C-alpha positions in Angstrom: -36.0 -108.2 0.1 -36.3 -104.2 -0.6 -33.8 -102.3 2.1 -35.2 -98.8 2.4 -38.8 -97.5 1.9 -38.4 -94.3 0.5 -40.2 -93.5 -2.8 -37.9 -95.8 -4.7 -38.1 -98.7 -2.1 -42.1 -98.4 -2.3 -42.0 -98.4 -6.1 -39.6 -101.3 -6.2 -41.8 -103.4 -3.6 -44.9 -102.9 -5.7 -43.3 -103.8 -8.8 -42.0 -107.2 -7.1 -45.2 -107.8 -5.4 -46.8 -107.4 -9.1 -44.3 -109.7 -10.5 -45.4 -112.5 -8.2 -42.7 -112.3 -5.9 -43.0 -112.7 -1.8 -42.0 -109.5 -0.7 -40.5 -108.2 2.5 -40.0 -104.4 2.7 -37.6 -103.1 5.4 -36.3 -99.6 6.9 -34.2 -98.7 10.1 -37.5 -96.3 10.8 -40.6 -96.8 12.2 -42.6 -93.5 11.4 -42.5 -94.6 7.6 -44.5 -92.7 5.0 -48.6 -93.5 4.5 -47.2 -95.5 1.3 -44.8 -97.6 2.7 -47.4 -98.5 5.3 -50.0 -99.3 2.7 -47.7 -101.9 0.6 -49.0 -104.1 3.7 -52.3 -104.1 1.9 -50.6 -105.1 -1.1 -48.9 -108.2 0.6 -45.9 -106.9 1.3 -44.6 -108.3 5.0 -43.3 -104.9 6.7 -40.2 -105.0 9.1 -39.7 -101.8 10.6 -37.4 -100.2 13.2 -33.9 -102.5 12.1 -33.0 -104.8 9.6 -32.5 -108.0 12.3 -36.3 -109.0 11.8 -36.0 -109.2 8.0 -34.0 -112.2 7.6 -31.8 -111.0 4.6 -29.9 -114.5 4.9 -33.4 -116.1 3.3 -33.5 -113.6 0.5 -33.0 -114.8 -3.1 -32.8 -110.6 -4.3 -31.9 -108.1 -2.2 -32.8 -104.6 -3.4 -31.6 -101.5 -1.6 -32.6 -98.3 -2.1 -30.1 -95.5 -3.0 -30.5 -93.4 0.4 -29.1 -96.2 2.6 -25.7 -97.0 2.9 -23.9 -100.1 4.1 -24.8 -102.1 7.3 -24.3 -104.6 9.4 -26.7 -107.1 8.6 -25.7 -107.3 4.8 -23.3 -110.2 5.9 -26.0 -112.4 6.2 -26.7 -112.2 2.8 -25.6 -115.3 1.3 -23.1 -116.0 -1.4 -24.0 -115.5 -5.1 -27.6 -114.0 -3.9 -27.7 -110.6 -6.0 -27.8 -107.2 -4.3 -29.2 -104.3 -6.4 -30.0 -100.8 -6.3 -33.5 -99.5 -7.6 -32.4 -98.3 -11.0 -30.8 -101.7 -11.6 -34.1 -103.7 -10.6 -36.1 -100.9 -12.7 -34.1 -101.0 -15.8 -34.3 -104.8 -16.0 -38.1 -104.8 -15.4 -38.1 -102.1 -18.3 -36.4 -104.3 -20.9 -38.2 -107.2 -20.0 -41.3 -105.8 -20.2 -40.9 -104.3 -23.6 -39.8 -107.7 -24.6 -42.7 -109.4 -23.7 -44.8 -106.9 -25.6 -43.0 -107.6 -28.5 -41.6 -104.0 -28.5 -37.8 -102.7 -28.5 -35.9 -102.0 -25.4 -36.2 -98.0 -25.3 -33.2 -96.7 -25.4 -31.1 -95.6 -22.5 -29.8 -92.3 -20.9 -27.9 -91.8 -17.9 -27.0 -88.5 -16.8 -24.8 -88.2 -13.2 -22.7 -85.2 -12.0 -22.5 -83.5 -8.6 -24.2 -80.3 -9.8 -26.4 -79.5 -12.9 -27.8 -83.2 -13.4 -31.6 -82.6 -12.9 -31.8 -79.7 -15.0 -29.6 -81.9 -18.0 -31.4 -84.6 -17.8 -35.0 -82.5 -17.9 -33.5 -80.6 -20.8 -32.5 -84.3 -22.7 -36.0 -85.4 -22.0 -37.6 -82.3 -23.6 -35.1 -82.8 -26.8 -36.0 -86.2 -27.5 -39.6 -85.0 -26.8 -39.7 -82.7 -29.5 -38.1 -85.4 -31.7 -41.5 -87.2 -31.2 -40.1 -90.3 -28.8 -42.3 -91.4 -26.0 -39.9 -90.6 -23.2 -39.8 -91.0 -19.5 -37.9 -89.0 -17.8 -36.8 -89.1 -14.2 -34.7 -91.4 -11.3 -32.9 -89.3 -8.7 -34.5 -86.2 -10.2 -38.0 -87.5 -8.2 -40.2 -90.1 -9.9 -38.4 -93.7 -9.8 -38.5 -95.6 -12.9 -39.5 -98.9 -11.0 -43.1 -97.4 -10.7 -43.4 -97.0 -14.7 -41.7 -100.4 -15.9 -45.3 -101.3 -17.5 -45.5 -98.3 -19.4 -44.2 -97.7 -23.1 -41.1 -95.9 -23.9 -38.8 -95.1 -26.8 -36.5 -94.0 -24.5 -35.3 -93.8 -20.9 -33.7 -90.8 -19.6 -32.4 -91.3 -16.0 -30.9 -89.0 -13.4 -28.5 -91.1 -11.2 -26.5 -90.4 -8.2 -23.7 -91.4 -6.7 -26.1 -93.7 -4.5 -27.6 -95.3 -7.1 -24.6 -96.3 -9.2 -23.1 -98.0 -5.9 -25.3 -101.1 -7.0 -25.4 -101.7 -10.5 -24.6 -104.8 -12.4 -26.2 -105.3 -16.1 -26.5 -101.4 -16.4 -25.6 -100.4 -19.5 -26.4 -97.0 -20.6 -26.1 -96.3 -24.1 -25.3 -92.9 -23.2 -23.8 -91.9 -20.4 -22.9 -88.3 -18.9 -20.4 -87.2 -16.0 -21.1 -83.4 -16.1 -18.6 -83.1 -12.8 -17.3 -84.3 -10.1 -17.0 -82.2 -6.8 -16.4 -83.4 -3.3 -19.9 -84.3 -1.7 -21.4 -87.0 0.5 -18.0 -87.7 2.3 -20.2 -88.2 5.3 -20.9 -91.3 3.5 -17.6 -92.4 1.3 -14.4 -92.9 2.8 -12.9 -90.4 0.3 -13.2 -88.4 -2.8 -11.8 -91.3 -5.1 -14.3 -93.5 -3.5 -17.4 -91.3 -4.0 -15.7 -90.9 -8.1 -15.7 -94.2 -8.3 -19.1 -94.8 -7.4 -20.2 -92.0 -10.1 -18.1 -93.3 -12.7 -19.9 -97.4 -12.3 -22.7 -96.1 -14.7 -19.6 -96.1 -17.4 -18.6 -99.8 -16.5 -20.5 -101.7 -19.1 -20.6 -99.7 -22.2 -19.3 -100.7 -25.5 -17.9 -98.9 -28.4 -20.9 -98.4 -29.7 -21.8 -96.4 -26.7 -21.3 -92.6 -26.1 -19.8 -91.3 -22.8 -20.2 -87.7 -22.8 -17.5 -85.6 -20.2 -16.5 -82.0 -19.5 -13.0 -81.1 -21.6 -10.3 -81.4 -20.4 -11.5 -82.9 -16.8 -8.7 -85.7 -16.5 -11.0 -87.5 -13.2 -14.1 -87.5 -15.5 -12.4 -88.8 -18.6 -10.9 -91.7 -16.1 -14.2 -92.6 -14.9 -15.4 -92.6 -18.9 -12.4 -95.0 -19.5 -13.8 -97.6 -17.5 -15.8 -99.0 -20.1 -15.5 -99.0 -24.0 -17.8 -96.0 -25.4 -17.0 -93.1 -27.7 -15.8 -90.2 -25.8 -17.7 -86.9 -26.4 -16.5 -83.3 -24.7 -18.6 -80.5 -23.6 -17.8 -77.0 -22.2 -14.7 -74.7 -23.4 -12.7 -76.4 -26.2 -15.2 -79.3 -26.5 -16.8 -81.1 -29.4 -19.6 -79.3 -28.2 -18.3 -76.0 -27.6 -18.9 -73.1 -25.2 -17.9 -69.5 -26.3 -18.7 -66.1 -24.5 -22.0 -65.9 -27.0 -22.6 -69.2 -28.4 -22.6 -72.8 -27.8 -21.2 -74.7 -30.9 -21.7 -77.9 -32.0 -18.4 -79.1 -34.1 -19.7 -82.3 -35.1 -20.6 -82.8 -38.9 -22.8 -80.7 -39.7 -21.1 -77.6 -37.5 -24.6 -76.3 -35.8 -24.4 -72.7 -33.6 -27.1 -71.9 -30.7 -26.7 -68.3 -29.8 -26.7 -67.6 -26.1 -28.8 -64.9 -26.0 -31.7 -67.1 -27.7 -31.6 -69.8 -24.8 -34.0 -69.6 -22.1 -31.3 -71.0 -19.9 -28.9 -68.4 -18.7 -25.2 -68.3 -17.0 -22.6 -70.0 -17.1 -23.2 -72.8 -15.0 -26.2 -73.3 -17.2 -24.2 -72.9 -20.7 -22.2 -75.8 -19.8 -25.6 -78.1 -19.0 -27.0 -76.8 -22.2 -23.6 -78.0 -24.2 -23.7 -81.4 -22.4 -27.6 -82.0 -23.2 -26.6 -81.1 -27.1 -23.8 -83.7 -26.8 -25.8 -85.9 -25.5 -28.7 -86.2 -27.7 -26.0 -87.1 -30.5 -27.1 -90.8 -31.6 -30.8 -89.6 -31.7 -30.2 -87.5 -34.8 -32.1 -84.4 -34.2 -32.5 -81.3 -36.4 -30.6 -78.9 -35.1 -33.9 -75.9 -35.9 -35.7 -78.3 -33.6 -32.9 -78.0 -30.9 -32.6 -74.2 -30.8 -36.6 -74.1 -30.8 -36.3 -76.5 -27.4 -33.3 -74.6 -25.8 -35.5 -71.1 -26.9 -38.3 -71.8 -24.0 -36.8 -74.5 -21.3 -36.7 -72.2 -18.0 -35.3 -75.3 -15.9 -36.4 -76.5 -12.9 -38.0 -75.0 -9.7 -35.6 -74.2 -6.7 -32.8 -74.4 -8.8 -31.3 -70.4 -9.1 -35.3 -69.8 -10.0 -35.7 -65.8 -9.5 -38.5 -65.1 -6.6 -39.0 -61.5 -6.2 -37.7 -58.2 -6.8 -38.2 -55.9 -3.6 -36.8 -52.6 -3.1 -34.0 -52.7 -5.7 -32.6 -56.6 -4.3 -33.3 -59.5 -6.2 -34.2 -63.0 -4.3 -33.2 -66.3 -5.7 -34.3 -70.0 -4.9 -31.3 -72.6 -5.1 -32.3 -75.0 -2.2 -30.8 -77.7 -4.9 -27.5 -76.3 -4.0 -27.0 -79.3 -1.5 -23.4 -79.0 -1.8 -20.3 -76.6 -1.5 -19.7 -76.8 -5.5 -23.2 -75.7 -6.0 -23.3 -73.1 -3.8 -19.8 -71.8 -4.9 -21.2 -71.7 -8.5 -24.8 -70.1 -7.6 -22.8 -67.3 -5.7 -20.8 -66.7 -8.7 -23.5 -67.2 -11.2 -25.5 -64.4 -10.0 -25.6 -61.5 -11.9 -25.4 -58.9 -8.9 -22.4 -57.8 -7.9 -22.8 -58.6 -4.1 -24.7 -61.2 -3.1 -26.2 -62.3 1.1 -26.3 -66.1 1.0 -28.7 -67.9 3.5 -27.0 -71.2 3.7 -26.5 -74.3 5.9 -28.5 -77.2 7.0 -27.0 -80.8 7.4 -23.6 -80.9 7.1 -22.1 -83.6 4.4 -18.4 -83.6 5.3 -16.1 -81.8 3.1 -14.5 -78.7 3.2 -16.1 -74.6 3.3 -13.2 -73.1 2.1 -14.2 -72.7 -1.6 -17.3 -70.9 -0.5 -15.3 -68.5 1.4 -13.3 -67.6 -1.6 -16.7 -66.8 -3.4 -17.7 -65.3 -0.6 -14.5 -62.9 -0.5 -15.1 -62.5 -4.1 -19.2 -61.6 -4.1 -20.7 -61.6 -0.7 -22.4 -58.6 1.3 -23.3 -61.3 4.1 -24.3 -64.3 5.0 -26.8 -65.7 7.3 -26.9 -69.3 8.4 -29.6 -71.9 9.8 -29.7 -75.4 10.6 -26.8 -77.9 12.1 -23.8 -77.1 10.2 -24.2 -73.0 10.4 -21.8 -73.0 13.5 -19.2 -74.8 11.3 -20.0 -72.8 8.6 -19.7 -69.6 10.6 -16.0 -70.7 11.6 -15.0 -71.8 8.3 -16.2 -67.5 7.0 -14.4 -65.7 9.9 -14.5 -62.2 9.2 -14.3 -62.5 5.6 -18.2 -61.2 5.6 -20.7 -60.3 8.4 -22.7 -63.8 9.7 -26.0 -63.8 11.3 -27.6 -66.9 12.7 -31.1 -67.7 12.5 -33.6 -70.4 13.9 -35.8 -70.5 11.2 -36.2 -70.0 7.3 -38.9 -66.9 8.0 -35.8 -65.2 10.3 -33.4 -66.4 7.7 -35.4 -64.2 5.3 -36.2 -61.5 7.9 -32.3 -61.1 8.1 -31.0 -61.3 5.1 -33.4 -58.5 3.7 -32.2 -56.3 6.3 -28.7 -56.9 5.1 -29.2 -56.5 1.5 -28.5 -53.4 -0.2 -30.8 -51.9 -3.5 -28.9 -53.8 -6.3 -27.4 -57.0 -4.2 -29.1 -60.7 -4.2 -30.3 -62.6 -1.5 -29.6 -66.2 -2.5 -31.0 -69.5 -0.8 -27.9 -71.7 -1.7 -27.6 -74.2 1.6 -24.5 -76.0 0.9 -25.9 -78.5 2.9 -28.7 -81.3 3.0 -32.1 -80.1 4.5 -33.0 -82.9 6.9 -32.2 -81.3 10.1 -35.3 -79.0 9.4 -36.6 -79.8 6.3 -38.4 -83.0 4.5 -36.0 -82.4 1.6 -34.9 -79.7 -0.2 -38.2 -78.7 -2.2 -40.0 -77.9 1.4 -36.7 -75.5 1.8 -36.9 -74.0 -1.5 -41.0 -73.4 -0.8 -40.5 -72.2 3.1 -38.4 -69.8 1.5 -40.3 -68.9 -1.1 -43.0 -68.2 1.2 -40.8 -65.8 3.4 -39.7 -64.1 0.8 -43.2 -63.4 -0.6 -44.5 -62.0 2.8 -41.8 -59.3 2.9 -43.7 -56.2 2.7 -42.6 -53.8 -0.1 -42.4 -52.9 -3.6 -42.0 -56.1 -5.9 -40.7 -53.9 -8.7 -40.2 -55.2 -11.9 -38.7 -59.0 -12.4 -35.5 -59.4 -13.8 
């Protein structure tokens, strides 16, 4: 039984069907994707519009997609029947496939955190590829591992979310990274502690031969790392991989210094991501000179503090991946411009907008709000900065352009999920980019 027929659920259904299982795929919605509907052509039985017809009590294995929270029908699952997430299924299948080929199991790196995990995951993948390894890079980043388990990899680098770590059993990464934990998804978890514990499940099965990578001086991430037995390696200011004003210094032997001016990813938050990635690849024995070359060329991912355009002295940035308050605070404080017109809003995820208000107090010019959470964010901001409401992304960009002054930044960093107005953060970011590019006026030089 596969519950939830998004990309992960579809990949899980295909994997299980290819292994000869009788598969029932169920989803609470009836308007599933064409890819999900096509599963029926491969012998998967679909039970849509709820889970009652799926007969969970008859399952031998239940696989739950990460977007699916607990639901009443799960009580029908018989005692002793495993209930896994897609990541648990996929890693087990990848290891079994390698063993069937007579090959070594791929080495597993898991990268979690509230913010920065997509950039760090992609950078770790790029670094390991420079080593000459065959690397799968994906997971929560976008491409489910279940769709690639029969391919030959030396290493698997997975971005893992709290949702994906809720239901893991044998999941055992050689390297587990937890970049940070700030309040998020409190619409799903009872409290911050429950959210943090879900993220920390990635450390649970680590042994003394493994590595746990956490930010220096962060007691919560360290507490989570110590749920396993791995060697702890810290990153960030004062850490084993230290972040200084002008350099990132790996203090392991032999020590090596990476000048921040020569690192393509700029900004304080990215310096931490780079330091975490350098810490994570320690067991793989990369030459520091190769690391430096990758750091000089790796420019990150779309929709993550991506420069879009300069117009009439104003720079526009797309940070649509800023889907929680902590990420948006980092983005507002991290832009090099002194003042920011923030475009924010979407579907509220629970938690306080207080930290965002303080960031706007320090750097805000104005805020333009969209989506379901607009009223709540406006109430939180009060009169700290001028606030305008918009009914579409095109309108929001037009209003933001009118509010901005030469030397300012206009920043899309929503602090909310996208699901009220858009399919996902990518569609939201693309809409912002199109609206910015459609603005009349001088483009000016890039930053």
